[in-house]
C-alpha positions as CSV (number, residue, x, y, z in Angstrom):
1,X,-25.5,72.7,286.7
2,X,-22.1,73.9,285.3
3,X,-18.9,73.8,287.4
4,X,-17.6,76.9,286.0
5,X,-17.6,79.7,288.4
6,X,-19.4,83.0,287.5
7,X,-17.1,85.9,287.2
8,X,-18.1,89.3,288.6
9,X,-18.6,92.1,286.3
10,X,-15.4,93.8,287.5
11,X,-13.3,90.6,287.0
12,X,-14.8,90.1,283.5
13,X,-13.7,93.8,282.9
14,X,-10.3,93.1,284.1
15,X,-9.9,90.0,281.9
16,X,-11.1,91.9,279.0
17,X,-8.8,94.8,279.6
18,X,-5.7,92.5,280.1
19,X,-6.4,90.6,276.8
20,X,-6.6,94.0,275.0
21,X,-3.2,95.0,276.5
22,X,-1.7,91.7,275.7
23,X,-2.8,92.1,272.1
24,X,-1.5,95.6,271.8
25,X,1.9,94.6,273.2
26,X,2.1,91.7,270.7
27,X,1.1,94.0,268.0
28,X,3.8,96.6,268.9
29,X,6.3,94.0,269.4
30,X,5.8,92.6,266.1
31,X,5.8,96.0,264.3
32,X,9.2,96.8,266.0
33,X,10.6,93.5,265.1
34,X,9.5,93.9,261.5
35,X,11.4,97.1,261.2
36,X,14.5,95.6,262.9
37,X,15.4,93.0,260.3
38,X,18.4,95.2,259.3
39,X,20.1,98.4,259.9
40,X,21.3,101.2,257.7
41,X,23.9,102.9,259.9
42,X,26.0,102.1,263.0
43,X,27.5,104.9,265.1
44,X,29.2,105.9,268.2
45,X,27.4,108.7,269.7
46,X,26.4,110.4,273.1
47,X,22.9,111.4,273.9
48,X,22.4,115.3,273.8
49,X,18.7,115.4,274.7
50,X,15.8,113.0,274.9
51,X,12.1,114.0,275.0
52,X,9.0,111.8,275.4
53,X,6.1,112.4,273.3
54,X,2.9,113.1,274.8
55,X,0.7,110.1,275.1
56,X,-3.1,110.3,274.2
57,X,-5.7,109.8,276.9
58,X,-5.4,106.4,278.2
59,X,-8.3,105.6,280.7
60,X,-7.4,102.7,282.9
61,X,-4.5,101.3,280.9
62,X,-0.6,100.8,281.4
63,X,1.8,101.9,278.8
64,X,5.0,100.2,278.8
65,X,6.8,102.0,276.0
66,X,6.3,104.9,273.8
67,X,7.8,107.2,271.1
68,X,10.6,109.6,272.2
69,X,12.6,112.1,270.3
70,X,16.5,111.7,270.9
71,X,19.3,113.9,269.7
72,X,22.7,112.3,269.4
73,X,26.0,113.7,268.9
74,X,27.5,111.4,266.4
75,X,31.3,111.1,267.0
76,X,32.2,108.2,264.9
77,X,30.5,106.3,261.8
78,X,31.2,102.7,261.5
79,X,28.9,102.2,258.6
80,X,26.0,104.1,256.7
81,X,25.6,107.2,254.8
82,X,25.5,110.1,257.6
83,X,27.7,112.7,258.9
84,X,29.3,113.4,262.3
85,X,27.5,115.9,264.6
86,X,23.9,116.3,265.8
87,X,21.4,114.0,264.7
88,X,17.7,113.6,265.8
89,X,16.5,110.0,265.8
90,X,13.2,108.4,267.0
91,X,13.1,105.9,269.7
92,X,10.5,103.7,271.6
93,X,11.5,103.7,275.2
94,X,10.2,102.9,278.6
95,X,12.4,105.6,280.2
96,X,15.4,107.9,279.3
97,X,18.8,106.6,278.7
98,X,21.5,107.5,281.3
99,X,23.6,110.3,279.7
100,X,26.4,110.1,282.2
101,X,27.4,106.8,280.3
102,X,29.0,108.9,277.6
103,X,29.2,107.6,273.9
104,X,28.0,104.4,273.0
105,X,27.3,102.4,269.9
106,X,24.0,102.5,268.3
107,X,22.3,101.1,265.1
108,X,20.0,103.1,263.2
109,X,17.3,102.0,260.6
110,X,16.3,104.7,257.9
111,X,12.7,105.6,258.1
112,X,10.0,106.7,256.0
113,X,9.9,110.3,257.4
114,X,13.5,110.9,256.1
115,X,15.2,110.2,259.3
116,X,16.2,107.3,261.5
117,X,14.8,105.1,264.0
118,X,17.0,104.0,266.9
119,X,16.9,100.2,267.0
120,X,16.0,98.6,270.1
121,X,17.7,95.1,270.7
122,X,20.4,96.4,268.3
123,X,22.8,93.4,269.2
124,X,20.4,91.0,267.8
125,X,20.3,93.0,264.3
126,X,23.5,91.8,262.5
127,X,22.5,92.4,258.8
128,X,23.2,95.6,257.0
129,X,20.0,96.7,254.8
130,X,20.4,96.6,251.1
131,X,20.8,99.8,249.3
132,X,17.4,99.3,247.8
133,X,15.6,98.3,250.9
134,X,12.4,100.2,251.7
135,X,12.8,102.4,254.9
136,X,11.0,101.4,257.9
137,X,7.9,103.1,259.4
138,X,8.8,105.9,261.5
139,X,8.3,105.4,265.2
140,X,6.6,108.9,265.3
141,X,4.5,110.5,262.5
142,X,3.3,113.9,263.5
143,X,-0.3,114.9,262.7
144,X,-1.1,116.8,259.6
145,X,0.0,120.4,260.2
146,X,2.6,119.5,262.9
147,X,6.4,118.7,262.8
148,X,8.7,116.7,265.1
149,X,9.7,119.9,266.8
150,X,6.1,120.6,267.7
151,X,5.9,117.2,269.2
152,X,9.1,117.9,271.1
153,X,7.9,121.2,272.3
154,X,4.5,119.7,273.5
155,X,6.5,116.8,275.3
156,X,8.9,119.2,277.1
157,X,6.0,121.4,278.3
158,X,4.0,118.5,279.3
159,X,6.6,116.6,281.2
160,X,8.3,119.6,282.4
161,X,11.6,118.6,280.7
162,X,14.1,121.1,279.9
163,X,16.5,119.1,277.7
């Protein structure tokens, strides 16, 4: 006779879902960390708007972070090839940033969609990317026939955000 207790089907399902969630978090963390080996630009900017993208149907799961579309008003450029003014960047966030904090320093990584990813844990990324470094994978890739603006409109409509 085995001394291992039998798990109910509900408990087995919960253990399975927890294992899947842990694997997904580790995969996402690894993907983000790979993209954050270096940065292409460092700027001082304030947030103009921030819109979460609509997440697909997720039955019985918990989502910690997901892609957002963030507009910055770049006021100062410390390094990198970009201009002052409005800049749309992609971010992976749990919640929106507090806009009342004003301008702050951001590190950006050029992405394969022709824009920039806003780096999480930017203080840990100290190396500038080489000029010939391949761009990082964009945090958001619109489906065929759609643009980032389409995803922004969907997010605003879905979440009732007017920013």
